[in-house]
DRENMI-377495 format. One record per residue: x, y, z of N, C-alpha, C, O, CB in turn. Coordinates in steps of 0.001 Angstrom, whole numbers, plus 500000, padded with zeros to 6 digits. Atoms other than C-alpha are relative to their C-alpha. Last residue first. Glycine has a CB too. Layout:
DRENMI-377495
XYZXYZXYZXYZXYZ ...
//
This chain:
DRENMI-377495
500006501461499657477466579160451439498843499440499586498636498241499772500158499705501403 499693500878500910478059582424449346499826498462500284500004497595499428501229500291499694 499005500968499524476516584817451654500079499059498645499169498939497824499498499151501504 500586500982499424474897587826449810500931498865500326501962498745499665498969499632499231 499306500478499006476883590922449262499564498610500635500084498217501680500002500990500906 500440500761499065475772592401446037500700499127500994501643498475500545499337499403499458 501136499580499409477201593616442932499521499049500975499574497843500733499048500272499062 499847499419498975480806592624442115498835500748500663499089501511501595500940500681499762 499735498568500514480472591438438632500140501063501131500210502258500845498812500456499049 498730500230500771480521587739439803500537501470499584501741501720499529499716499008498627 498864499936499034477817588708442348501325499845499387502312500273499986499865498969501032 499817498850499213475334589730439695501375500247500872502163501192500867498888499982500872 499116499194500740476337586634437802500100501346500546501175501946500545499611500055498639 500488499726501310474900584621440510500826500753499142501956500971499582498839500622500066 500125498658500172476864583130443488499368500173498527499656499377497633501404500713500217 499101499521501111476174579485444170499712501410499932498595501832500233499773499289498586 500910499164500600474733578612447530500892500555498962501925501144499282499311501037500950 499616498567500011477075575635448255498693500896499426497902500396498626501398500193499013 500568499530501307476370572231449399500196501378500121500247501965501202498490499632499703 501244499598499756478773570953452316499462500718498653500294501181497873500002500893501262 499810498713500069481861568944451060498668500671500265497826500152499533500603500343498745 499153499551498812482455565501451823499972501322500037500745501825500852501401499578499995 499086498811500250479535564447449540500722500261501267500165500176502362499212501315499533 500247499105498880478046560845450171501018501192499819502225500952499870500182499224501435 498985499472499597478081558790446804499662501066501206498732501838500974500638500516498843 499801500311498222474721557008446642501313500379500406501634499884501486499870498304500510 501085500290499458475049557369442696500368499453501458501307498724501776499258499092499111 500304499047498879478128559202441752498830499677500798498533500384501761499805501338499498 499116500269498842479586556344439737499558500822501208499845500493502359501485500325499651 500350501394499225476636556441437378500744500040501138500113499944502191500340498618499229 499173501077500581477550560353436332499522498499500818499275498569502022501749500431500251 499876500866498968474891562921437274500520498639499446499792497807498905498691499892500723 500644499421499002474498565749434927500327499230501204500692499892502175498604500104499738 501348500650499759477041564445432545499366500595501421500070500873502392500200498282500077 500280500923501052480009566039430682498566499295500360497746499022499484501243498920499862 501335499618500499480340569009433105499231498938499112498023499054498900500162501259499200 500750500099498825483283567380434886498556500505499722497630500179500466500685500780501122 499961501335499145485162566518431794499005500058501111498258499084501200501454499733500657 500571501045500965484328569595429647499784498605500550498790497919500314500911499857498821 501373499922500004484964571783432510499225499061499275498161498553499629499676501130499602 500606500393498757488461570362432998498529500157499950497856499192500310500553500774501126 499913501362499748489322570378429394499340499438501156498621498440501174501241499685500070 500887500661500914488336573820428869499741498787500363498624498431500740500421499954498757 501398499618499283490310575067431898498805499376499186497836498886499766499772501717500073 500196500687498854493277573174430693498686500286500675498005499466501290501060500256500844 500331501515500556493076574727427316499517499103501144498477498446501091501375499246499320 501480499623500599492840578437428869499510498452499544498371498006499690500065501273498462 500843499882498822495950577399430876498578499973499602497721499336500215500300501255500774 499928501359499455497852576158427628499037499986501340498433498958501646501618499597500348 500609500920500833496955579469426003499844498408500545498825497735500390500804500069498751 501514499518499770498405581303428857499057499287499236498083498839499840499770501460499650 500230500510498493501596579089428666498518500523500461497734499879501159501267500667501117 500146501357500258501978580024424886499417499151501261498639498204501149501356499495499561 500968500187500878501979583493425629499401498725499869498209498535500111500413500350498918 501039499753499145504405583257428367498711499862499336497811499233499891500133501258500577 500880498831500490507114581856426274498769499916500769498190498849500970499667499963498425 499362499352501208510106579940427252499235501034499294499711501964498643500314499008499023 500590500196501377508759578918430638500742500773498897501354501800499189498518500444499994 499079500430500788510630578118433774499483500086498619499837499211497827500416498731500382 499137499029499913507254578445435630501299499485499013501113498468498346500320500268501576 498916500497500890503737576911435645501278501026500299501079502119500831499479500015498314 498754499257499883500978576923437871500967499266499089501095498073498815500530500091501511 498807500522500836497412575670437423500844501098500285500486502263500458499773499718498351 498716499238499736494846575523440173500872499747498887501159498567498684500714499602501328 499150500132500992491088574454439373501221500986500380501066502199500516499281500285498650 498723499326499788488600574108442242500931499585498909501059498376498719500599499682501385 498671500738499922485108572672441488501070501136500156500789502310499912500294499040498621 499156499193499588481473573004441271501403499606500407501609498535500978499435500535500866 498792500047498937479674570731439072500543501357500593500557502335499845501251499321499313 500193501224499231476376570573437245501145499687500929500992498869501837499794498857499083 501671500084500045475634574184435899499888498631500625498833498380501209499177500082498308 500626500498501168479230575268437096498334499687499887497509500083500710500726498794499767 501326500260499663480706577331439848499147499632498717498535500493498084499442501209500730 500886499845501248484400577605439072498631499410500515498654498285501014500620499145498585 501110500612499684486701578448442024499154500139498752499008501232498205499408500541501244 501471499590500463489964579554440327499077499040500817499436497872500963499727499802498251 500834500717499194493608579708440723498501500331500001498096501492499935500492500117501244 501366499636499818495958580946437887499379499041500664499463497874500279499319500263498848 500899500574498961499581581063437258498625500285500170498323501467500009500463500264501109 501501499819500363501917582002434439499275498991501116499474497779501203499636499519498232 501113500725499160505684582308435359498647500424499717498377501625499736500187500206501478 499843501320500517508859583213433047498884499110500859498950497881500909501622499473500182 499149499943501435508919587120433261499678498434499393499375498260498212501986500308500279 498824499516499909506293586961436346500656499798498525499966499330497620500719499338501173 498895500143500802502826586030436769501146500894499972501027502043500399499587499954498888 498786499789499597499927585378438999500802499937498751500527499086497905500395499083501047 499067500146500796496116585174438721501462500286500569501541500795501688499655500752498959 498779499220499536493553585009441274501027499444499150501337498256499243500374499862501586 498739500733500139489885583437440438501238501183500233500935502376500262500049499215498397 499188499068499091486277583717441214501529499494499944501897498398500366499397499966501616 498680500196499516484347582170438401500490500948500701500399502112500308500831499778499110 499581499013498957480636581752437429501558499691500436501875498532500708498956499887501329 499355500142498909479929579599434258500263501327500932500425502429500408501145499385499596 500839500351498907477038580187432053500832499874501261500307500042502362499251498720499707 500846498821499532479139581934429388499213499803501221498996500788501927499054500390498968 501051499435500742481526579028428838499199501014500542499353501126501758499219499095499643 501226500280499603484772578669430384498932500453499201499086501467498521499856500413501155 500347501317500526488224578600428976498748499421500297498487498257499993500886499121500385 499974499883501388488762582316429318499590498595499426499090498491498306501411500486499516 501205499793500248488022581932433189499718500157498427498543500176498061499636501097500786 501075501209499608491066579830433487498592500648499492497914500005498689499941499604501897 499593501258499740493397582297431739498861499064500194498141498679499272500847500009501100 499525500525501216492358585830430289500778498560500143501536498248499224500912501071499392 500762501344500272490089586685433130500531499515498787499745498901498066498409500122499871 499100500894500748492206589323434880499553498609499871499808497647500596501292499983500608 499938499294501457489390591755436204500937499151499122500640499182497928500610501623500062 498751499943500768488506589885439234499956500477498850498975500212498155500558498916499836 500056498711500853485107590810440797501415499982499366501823501080498988499689501466500921 501160500010500883484341587206442043500048501218498966499532501224497848498681500059500881 499481500914501093487854587329443684499029499829498929499426499639497779500357498631500527 498916499365500837486746590275445619500446499373498881500682499937497813501095500210500690 500518498973500664483487588669446745500982500652499019500749500854497828499510500908500939 500703500688501193485373585602447784499510500882499103499770500745497908498893499160500365 498866500402500813487388587737450188499555499374498601500035499694497513500855498975500812 499442498814500455484199589120451767501098499852499067501086500575498071500408500741501053 500593499585500877482675585569451977500453501477499379500315501718498180498813499883500459 499985501028501061485598584328453819499272500669498789499867501030497773499261498593500481 498706499764500615485579587347456138500241499228498777500681499816497790501051499715500928 500120498736500773481925586759456757501269500543499289501231501089498186499524501046500917 500925499948501103482241583014457299499843501322499427499744501409498203498727499523500391 501241499912499662485440583527459462498995499803498702499421499994497563499866501293500700 499857499052499037488794582645457933498600499876500626498118498744500568500422501444499444 498732499666500166489217579834455424500337500936501154501430500828501710500223500571498655 499003500551498731486058578229456790501381500626499737502138500430500688500199498174500056 500169499055499002483155579963454497500799499540501198500407499846502324498544500202500315 500667500423498940482720576814452531499780501015501148499004500820502084500649498901500430 501321500468500610483661578137449162499088499520501135497864499513500997500222498796498919 500929498776500298486566579932450966498698499696499475497812500516499713500604500917499023 500478499528498975487916576670452211499073501362499892498067501607500557501072500115500765 501196500796499580487809575195448810499553500510501342498348500524501593500310498445500075 501436499717500558489695578336447634498862499080500494497712499488500653500017499873498459 500351498727499737492605578222450293498529500183499179497534500618499759501234501017499539 500630500089498866492919574534449686499286501175500527498179501095501059500831499592500828 501360500683499888493302574903446275499197499960501104497973500081501155500099498810499754 501078499166500508495979577512446787498775499414499934497786500023500342500255500469498785 500214499023498743498000575063449012498825500996499351497746501105499935501614500958500521 500884500492498905497434572324446504499689500865500944498585500887501489500489498966500646 501397500001500538498869574384443498498978499379501189497842499829501335499954499049498547 500166501242500956501926575032445569498379500145499611497492500776500186500420498351500855 501229500794499697503337578280447222499935498740499033500788498472498188498668500933499823 500196501450500314506553580322447168498461499618500426497864500179501345501151499052500848 501013500588499230507677583969447146499547498426499490499721498028498338498788501021499940 501295499770500767510955584177445387498946499399501112499095498421501844499953499146498368 500915500949499734514415584614446958498571500387499579498169501550499599500080499697501374 499539501103500363517413586480445660499025498688500438499335497517500218501347499994500535 499728500776498940515578589700446029500525498587499308500116498245498198498686499888500962 498804500950500415514696592719443917500511499220501197500824499807502233501254500839499377 498659499746499272511212593825445150501051499204499473500872498001499282499933499716501477 499023499570500827508558593493442534500998500507500673501649501408500143499603500834499128 500235499864501474505986592797445258500845500751499125500878501962499342498834500516499807 501155499203500376507476592403448736499823499688498470500608498995497824500220501613500321 499749498745500545509762589458449533498679500683499629497628500080499411500910499870498825 498451499681499765510005586061451290500230501369499507501316501827499862501035498963499208 499563498795500625506242585024451718501426500610500316501725500952501460499032500954500320 499042499313499153506026581132452275500209501582499089500612501706497932501578498923500173 500114498490500233503497578938451192500881500709500813500932500515502027498647500540500252 499323499944501043504089575069451033500280501499499668501111501842498827499332499261499004 498634500353499691503079574426454480500893500331498728502118500335498850500092498449500417 499495499859501392499522575935454095501649499817499977502304500850499840499546501508499411 499357501242500582498333574257457102500584500046498731500935499080498054499116498992499915 501092500442501058496192577248458062500327498801499574499403498152499083499833500870498782 501270500376499233498415578025461113499000499409499372498231498669499986499418501019500558 499782501333499279501410577677458880498920499651500835498584498476500983501210499992500842 499941501093501056499903580306456551500239498731500827499457497785500741501211500241498843 501330500193500314499094582749459548500043498801498922499172497947499088499320501381499472 500526500633498833502672582464460776498432499552499649497994498433499917500115501056501295 499429501455499973503934583510457427499401499099501067499078497942500800501538500025500245 500521500792501128501713586492457340500291498595499760499503497729499379500360500573498929 501422500414499504502623587421460874499395499159498819498831498072498952498993501373500369 500037501154499075506299586973459878498608499774500624498308498716501177501029500205501118 500011501127500386505850589246456869499977498766500878499496497714500457500861500017499315 498690500581499761504546592193458570500158498688499442499211497925499630500288499932501385 500280501332499499500789593265458664501391499420500502501476498912501620499310499069498840 500902499871498979501045596767457683499911498775500952499723498915502160498735500289499415 499340499121499081503964596495455501499203499986501222499774499814502299500172501404499459 498841500687499574502587593485453730500621500966501128500975500508502214501012499694498732 500454501048499123499221595262453438501017499331500602500908499083501803499218499088499375 500557499137498876500800598497451741499528498875501088499842499096502257498656501053499448 498727499412499262502958596205449509499454500742501192500067500661502257500929501052499037 499468501032499366499785594531448150501087500168501026501167499524502072500393499239499100 501050500373499006498228597842447321500339498721500865500006498642502048498668499754499241 499717499304498999501489598572445432499027499882501329499400499998502496500078501246499475 498838500410499131501060595388443662500468501001501119501027500628502150501179499746499099 499152498762499945497551595923442160501056499720501102500754499400502251499108501365500336 498559500594499804496295592316441400500910501335500129502055501334499677500524498947498605 499137499206501163493135594260440054501423499405499976502200499578499036500134501725500309 500693499700501243490484592247442036500806500552498887500478500335497721498966500905500260 500694501389500426492709590670444797499091500364498684499112499498497809498943499322501352 499067501010500035495057593619445513499338498709499466500012497986498732500599499820501360 499435499574501103492486596456444695501127498811499793501481498528498649500528501542500156 500724500160501037490094595105447223500763500119498567500372499506497573498972500911500166 500327501486499960492608594638449935499256499752498542499614498876497754498949499586501408 498930500720500387493920598160449254499864498568499720500433497999498788500887500159500883 499748499625501353490427599584449537501277499301499240501233498854498094500169501485500025 501026500761501024489905597796452589500127500245498708500102499297497924498629500283500207 499635500283501266493147598948454270498967499235498839499256498555497854501140499244500242 499633498704500746491799600837457261500547499749498680500640500698497902501018500827500757 500080500297501362489778597838458515500447501186499267499684501690498443498645499579499602 501119499383500721491264598358462112499969499550498571500962499033498060500085501513500058 499626498818500750493468595802463696498652500579499438497597499960499298501074499647498822 498570499825499912493206592883466048500631501368499207501721501874499473500623498666499404 499902498725499186489533592896466236501364500280500340501587501023501295499198499946501276 499767500236498589489319589168465468500271501309500822500566501331502017501175499048500142 501066500452499495487831590062461999500162499711501448499141499841502123499604498952499281 500980498886499854490314592509461292498793499346500593498050499954501364499656500752498604 499907499030499073492889590145462125499060501025500110498889501644501160501054500511499881 499934500701498609491760587440460057500132501037500980499159501177501721501208498971500167 501533500073499704490833589803457057499939499061501373498956499127502112499059499250498589 500675498823499727494446590722456874498676500050500416498283500892501224500055500689499040 499525499344498881495952587433457071499463501308500313499317501562501508501296500101499900 500439500970498856493713585898454467500288500495501453499471500555502372500746498619499829 501261499536499764494543588933452124499278499141501132498449499655501883499250499996498696 500174498561499308497988588366452556498841500389500279498624500989501332500450501046499310 499544500030498673497745584576451877500015501363500616499614501479501774501317499397500059 500973500809499210495734584977448834500365499909501398499503500109502253499868498628499469 500913499105499273498254587652447765498787499353500572498095500018501343499566501069499128 499694499793498442500852584884447402499097500838500596498908500785501811501350500591500303 500769500891499199499196583994444040500249500145501544499436499765502386500298498608499557 500944499188499553500759587150442504498962499075500768497997499567501353499421500809498839 500340498802500735504040585308441740498752500630500809498905500718502028499647499645498401 501352499589499574503880581964443807499478501179498878498370501170498341500075500611501652 500051498654499982506921580203442331498780500618500197498004500351499279500482500436498965 499639499391501161506408576500442911500235501562500297500078501956501453498917499723498935 499963498550499841506544574074445559500382500650498809501329500281498115500882500410501043 498951499343499368505453570650444444500096501418500168499283502127499576501001499674499439 500256499269498640502575568381443412501441500411500677502075499625501381499113498950501082 498549499344499815503332567336439791499787501025501288499899502250501259500556500930498462 498753500276500819499896566593439148501169500840500004501279502010499637499677499950498733 499028499037500264497473567130442077501033499296498977501658498303499352500676500507501383 498870500529500442494222565128442532500998501236499799500525502361499637499722499155498736 498999499245500617490975565708444142501092499184499596501160497984499860500450501026500825 499134500678500875487467564165445292501073501058499467500648502133499045499163499321498835 498734499976499254485738566184447944501084499218499172502234499235499611499805499356501464 499480501278499409482439564927446657501375499894500775501792498929501417500093499093498925 501078500846499601480576567972445700500279498799500680499504498356501528499293499677498967 500516499690498770483486570349445559498862499234500540498589499333501736499677501243499970 501459499907499943485414568561443156499299500487501253499459499881502313499498498746499732 500734500374498973489137569350443309498497500205499891498027501343499898500495500624501057 501249500060500419491872569821440609499039499419501255499453498392501794499996499133498694 500831500337498927495263570924441216498564500031499705498055501096499355500266500834501067 501463499839499992497811571243438313499195499357501172499446498188501464499491499445498747 500923500862499001501387571571438426498778500449499866498527501648499743500330500051501494 501351499798499797503845572669435545499508499244501253500072498216501627499260499596498785 500175500833498734507553573221434980498549500269500378498219501412500693501068500414501246 499980499208498829508597574515431338499590498801501132499660497585500956498893501389499878 498489499532499524507648573336427958499877500489501232498816501042501522500724501120499140 499779498399499590504100571805427253501625499923500444502234498946500879498815500619501518 499545499376501261503509568402425351500297501370500287500484502131499338498985499909498873 498771500817500604503724566073428660500320500821498513501400500634497954499528498140499720 498616499394499415501367568629430187501158499380499375502158500067499172500170499781501578 499917498929500737498388567187427686501293500761500574502035501297499751498663500780500043 499543500158501266499053563829428888500283501266499204501221501400498418499099499222499347 498694500436500038498820564598432445500629499954498701501773500361498500500072498804500556 498963498896499675495833566521431771501330499668500271502181500534500072499633500720501094 499955499069501210494104563540429957500746501356500263501359501903499346498522500330499541 499382500476500997494941561167432683500405500851498822501515500991498308499311499079499653 498602500072499474493796563313435549500890499470498790501895500105498468500101498986501347 499550498687500160490594563879433548501378500162500484502111500956499895499124500915500661 499917499729501335489953560235433054500604501341499868501485501516499026498698499892499344 498812500881500521490344559373436742500467500312498636501675500319498400499627498530499986 498763499540499363488187562171437825501238499458499250502153500052498680500032499555501489 499954498645500485485356561284435413501269500539500442502019501078499628498840500848500472 499412500181501366485634557629436450500456501268499340501525501303498731499008499350499099 500866500054501176485187558602440023500595499762498774501778500062498608499311501124499856 499913499031501246487729558018442676498993499743498962498852498590498555501367499904499297 499599500977501000486758556038445914499907501230498648499030502074498464498792498411499929 500903500999500401486344558796448688500486499178498841501585499561498441498743500601499683 500000500209501570489100560580450225499033498928499872499028497918500576501489499577499295 499687501466500280488192561724453715499897499960498649499061500599498010499085498926500667 501311500785499710488393565583453581500459498614499761501477498329499130498664500407499024 500516500769501029491815567180454303498711499211500033498439498588501059500892499207499737 500209499271501089492536569773456749499525499412498818498862500090498033501015500575499746 501132499412499550492748567431459619499453501120498935498254501381499027500311500573501384 500977501060500279495564565419457934498502500599500300497567500224499592500342498660500946 500185500210501254497613568490457971498881498971499506498120499152498556501191499672499580 500768498656500351496928569395461592499834499930498322498847500409497765500981501519500546 501402500249499592497794565669462487499308501179499437498185501030498955499775499845501600 500457500901500687501138566023460675498338499674499991497605499349499056500765499001500401 500206499410501291501845569362462173499528498854498956498952499213497929501359500726499532 500994499075499893501349567862465568499738500566498672498566500704498319500329501004500965 501237500530500126503377564915464915498873501024499967497864500764499312499821499085501032 500027500752501195506554566791463761498280499395499792497524499511498828501244498705500177 500472498793500980506107569306466542499610499147498727498569499351498103501325501275499624 498796499135500589506262566441469058499512500903498758498415500776498214501265498965499459 499697500525501363502884565460470791501116500821499549501134502035499755498779500064498982 500075499221500971502694566260474518500424499586498535501522499033498459500627500970500415 498895499375500391502139563106476559499897501236499100498913501156498365500728499084499432 499939498903499220498839562250477857501143500881499508501055502109499512500133499609501408 500926499036500233498183559887475091500057501108500667499602502098500095498919499598500137 499788499628501316501627558121475555498805501123499650499150502247499284499980498644499043 499067499141499712501030557849479421500404500737498612500700501931498585501130499266500716 500510498777499412497842556273478885500922501074499996500555502229499783499584499799501312 500913499523501025499376553770476333499299501444500443499091502414499714498875498836499751 499116499463500921502271553255478744499144500679498770499527501646498112500986498846499523 499443498695499345499718552605481602501007500686498965501129501905499085500821499650501476 501012499033499882497867550093479383500474501354500432500180502410499870499020499530500900 500454499595501230500857548280478408498920500954500015498916501862499184499639498936499291 498814499120500669502126548122481755499731500417498780500060501576498532501284499327499853 500192498698499257498821546783483111501141501115499586501005502338499566500071499688501635 501260499415500379498953544089480490499813501462500610499492502462499968498855499053500466 499678499460501397502449543169481466498809500814499314499018501880498734500380498768499050 498966498916499744501560543023485255500215500687498495500093501881498221501523499306500682 500799498832499535498390540912484268501034501248500245500682502386499936499159499594501415 500736499659501217500515538601482078499121501314500491498924502304499786499028498649499431 498924499381501008503192538336484793499194500529498745499628501452498056501188498805499484 499660498717499379500293537628487415501078500680498944501024501900498792500646499762501596 500843499152500102499004534956485154500230501460500611499761502489500126499008499406500443 500133499397501401502291533423484794498914500933499800499107501921499092499821498967499003 498776499023500138502839533347488587499775500580498598499757501786498348501568499223500137 500323498750499513499386531887488961501109500932499851500886502142499816499590499921501341 501119499488500958500198528939486270499472501478500860499033502374500139498568498638499798 499276499516501244503592528314488114498767500721499124498937501792498542500801498621499115 499123499025499507501714527847491605500551500815498781500469502042498722501127499331500835 501002498695499518499048525805490075500762501228500375500362502339500026499078499645501369 500644499380501241501613523576488328499063501109500466499073502194499884499170498901499122 498980499344500953503584523194491541499489500718498843499704501905498597500898499012499463 499879498883499217500419522173493568501001500901499117500670502002498677500513499628501511 501194499153500126499620519670491060500098501504500407499767502501499764498957499392500803 499711499540501382503205518179491004498696500893499847498885501981499303500191498702498798 498792498907499918502773517960495063500238500737498454500461501941498322501578499123500516 500588498745499292499427516240494588500999501023499860500796502109499316499649499796501558 500905499504500933500891513749492095499369501220500478499094502147499716499025499027499673 499191499460500933503888513047494352498952500686499113499212501853498820500932498949499297 499183498711499561501709512580497201500607500793499180500585502021499255500955499758500773 501152498920499724499322510160495353500662501384500601500288502510500275498833499355501177 500319499536501446502326508171494190498952501201500091499002502238499430499350498715499069 498856499100500429503536507941497775499826500601498637500279501696498302501310499233500002 500098498774499034500126506535498857501147500877499405500846501995498986500243499610501740 500898499132500446500233504170495866499956501178500817499879502262500240498795499418499899 499724499335501363503654502835496695498746500909499558498985502047499155500284498820498833 499233498758499852502970502343500435500166500760498733500107501987498651501328499714500550 500944498636499963500013500102499911500852501126500125500346502242500001498929500079501250 
//
């Protein structure tokens, strides 16, 4: 009888050892899980690095990308092919305002020329809206945006300061936009921006969110009264309403526009530099505008748009009287 009893005790001891080991393992796992949870909590409470903050801000300014429609795929391919026939350096940004779909061909920092005036105007109106300065340069603002008056732009730059304007751009996520000199000032540095940055400004203006709704509407009204209409607007049919801002230098031709169409509202920005002939580039921008309109307005409701949820709020389209500068109704 001794052997079975001994065997019983051995088995009981083994079971106790296994139970202790299992308990230790569970404790380790619980400790590890607790440590992991605490680390995650510490990470979420810790201040984000500058790079992380900027990346988050950049992501927040962009709409959730939906599946690309066939019309946008075809348009990007057509415009890419067309640019291959042009000399110089080119960039195109297109964004549909009903779905938020966009694309940028050759997304890079370019010479801004007078497109930098969009940033100057935004900074000025933001400060006026916040009560940080008087609206004493309202006439200069209008002249800078509607007539591209360089002296008016310089008055605004002097009043605001370059550092303030550049800080405004960074706060708005316009990371490719930099004011480095006044208009027509001799300098070894150019003012910079990108087609995507300019496109974002115009899309935000259309929603009344670039600055306050009232200030955004005021800026858009000045762009609707634009007198320089020989580029993007020249490629549009009579029924289109267009708010645009041009820019040009000796070898630079730019235009950024909000186009309110019959079936589609969209943003189109065309930038070019290192040009051998600006006249040819102006004609090319006009053709790019015509191609974009024809593609996006081709169908009243394309099959691929059925059931698509718009990522942009609906717009109250400005009428022709607003394009000509009359009236101050909300553009939302």
